[in-house]
C-alpha positions in Angstrom: -9.0 -45.4 -42.6 -7.7 -45.0 -39.3 -8.9 -41.3 -39.0 -12.3 -42.0 -40.3 -13.2 -44.5 -37.8 -11.3 -42.7 -35.5 -14.5 -39.9 -36.5 -16.9 -43.1 -36.7 -16.3 -43.7 -32.5 -16.6 -39.6 -31.7 -19.5 -39.5 -33.0 -21.4 -42.3 -31.5 -19.8 -41.7 -28.2 -21.9 -38.4 -28.0 -25.0 -38.7 -29.8 -25.3 -42.2 -28.3 -24.1 -42.1 -25.0 -20.7 -44.2 -24.5 -22.8 -48.2 -24.5 -22.7 -47.1 -28.7 -19.4 -46.2 -27.9 -18.1 -49.2 -26.8 -19.3 -51.5 -29.6 -16.7 -49.5 -32.0 -13.1 -51.4 -32.4 -11.2 -48.8 -30.5 -8.8 -47.5 -33.3 -4.3 -48.1 -32.7 -3.4 -44.5 -31.6 -2.2 -42.4 -34.4 1.0 -40.3 -33.6 2.0 -37.1 -35.3 -1.1 -36.1 -36.7 -3.5 -33.4 -35.5 -7.4 -34.1 -34.4 -9.7 -32.0 -37.3 -11.3 -29.4 -36.7 -15.0 -29.1 -38.0 -15.7 -25.4 -38.7 -18.4 -25.1 -36.7 -15.8 -25.3 -34.0 -13.5 -23.1 -35.8 -17.1 -20.7 -35.6 -17.3 -21.5 -32.5 -13.6 -20.2 -31.0 -13.9 -17.0 -32.8 -13.7 -14.2 -30.6 -14.5 -10.6 -30.5 -10.9 -8.4 -30.0 -12.5 -5.5 -30.5 -15.2 -5.7 -27.9 -12.5 -7.3 -25.8 -10.3 -4.0 -26.6 -12.7 -1.5 -26.0 -13.7 -3.4 -22.2 -9.8 -3.4 -22.0 -9.8 0.3 -22.1 -13.2 1.6 -20.5 -11.2 -1.2 -17.1 -8.2 1.3 -17.5 -9.9 4.8 -18.1 -11.6 3.4 -14.7 -8.1 2.8 -13.3 -6.9 6.3 -14.4 -9.8 7.8 -12.2 -9.1 5.6 -9.2 -6.1 6.6 -9.0 -5.7 10.5 -9.6 -8.4 10.6 -6.8 -6.3 8.8 -4.6 -3.0 11.6 -5.7 -6.0 13.7 -4.6 -6.8 12.4 -1.2 -3.0 12.3 -0.6 -2.4 14.9 -1.4 -4.8 16.7 1.2 -2.9 14.2 3.8 0.2 15.9 3.4 -0.7 19.2 3.0 0.4 22.0 5.9 -2.8 21.2 8.5 -3.8 17.7 6.7 -3.5 15.1 9.0 -1.0 13.1 7.8 1.9 15.9 8.2 4.3 14.3 10.3 6.6 16.7 13.2 10.7 15.0 12.9 13.8 16.9 13.9 15.6 17.7 10.8 18.7 18.4 12.9 19.0 18.5 16.8 17.7 21.9 17.0 15.9 22.0 14.4 11.9 20.9 13.8 10.7 20.0 10.7 6.8 18.3 9.1 6.2 16.2 6.7 4.8 19.6 4.9 8.0 21.2 4.7 7.1 23.8 7.8 10.7 24.2 8.9 11.2 25.9 12.4 14.8 26.2 15.0 14.7 25.7 18.5 17.9 26.6 19.6 16.3 30.3 19.7 14.3 29.2 22.6 16.7 26.7 23.8 16.2 24.1 23.9 16.7 21.2 20.8 14.5 19.7 19.3 12.0 15.9 20.8 13.3 13.7 18.1 10.5 11.6 19.0 7.4 14.2 18.3 9.8 16.4 16.6 8.4 19.4 18.2 10.1 22.3 20.5 11.3 21.0 24.2 9.3 22.6 26.2 11.5 22.0 29.2 14.4 20.3 30.2 16.0 17.4 32.6 18.8 17.5 31.7 21.3 19.7 30.3 21.4 18.2 26.6 18.1 18.5 25.8 19.2 22.0 25.8 20.4 24.3 23.1 23.9 25.3 22.9 24.9 28.0 24.8 22.0 26.5 26.8 22.2 25.6 31.0 19.9 23.7 31.9 17.6 25.8 35.2 16.2 24.0 37.3 13.8 22.4 34.3 14.0 24.8 31.6 17.8 26.4 29.7 18.4 29.1 30.4 21.2 30.8 28.1 24.8 30.5 29.4 26.2 32.9 31.6 29.2 35.2 29.8 
């Protein structure tokens, strides 16, 4: 009996507006019961899971393609001669770059320049010369034997 009065109040408020719902006496709160779902509402809640799955599969395919494109772009930037290849000093006398190329600076008489990662071409003090070399004005020369 309580359920029918609640349903009547709901139907009246939907069909006739708030004024009609006020004339129906309020039903006491029902504890422990769940509202009934009509078959029409159940039908409206049907979800096409297969369509959602196909949509997600397509989205994943597009994202994989985008990731592949970005990987290729990164590989191009970081290849030898690419714009993101950076030199660094692997040791005091070895210059190396992120593409894997490596040069030993010691035979030239200079240490690697830590800021640019390349060989020095001049020196300001003997600490910038490789072992076995001395500063002579502004360049490194072999030590006399």
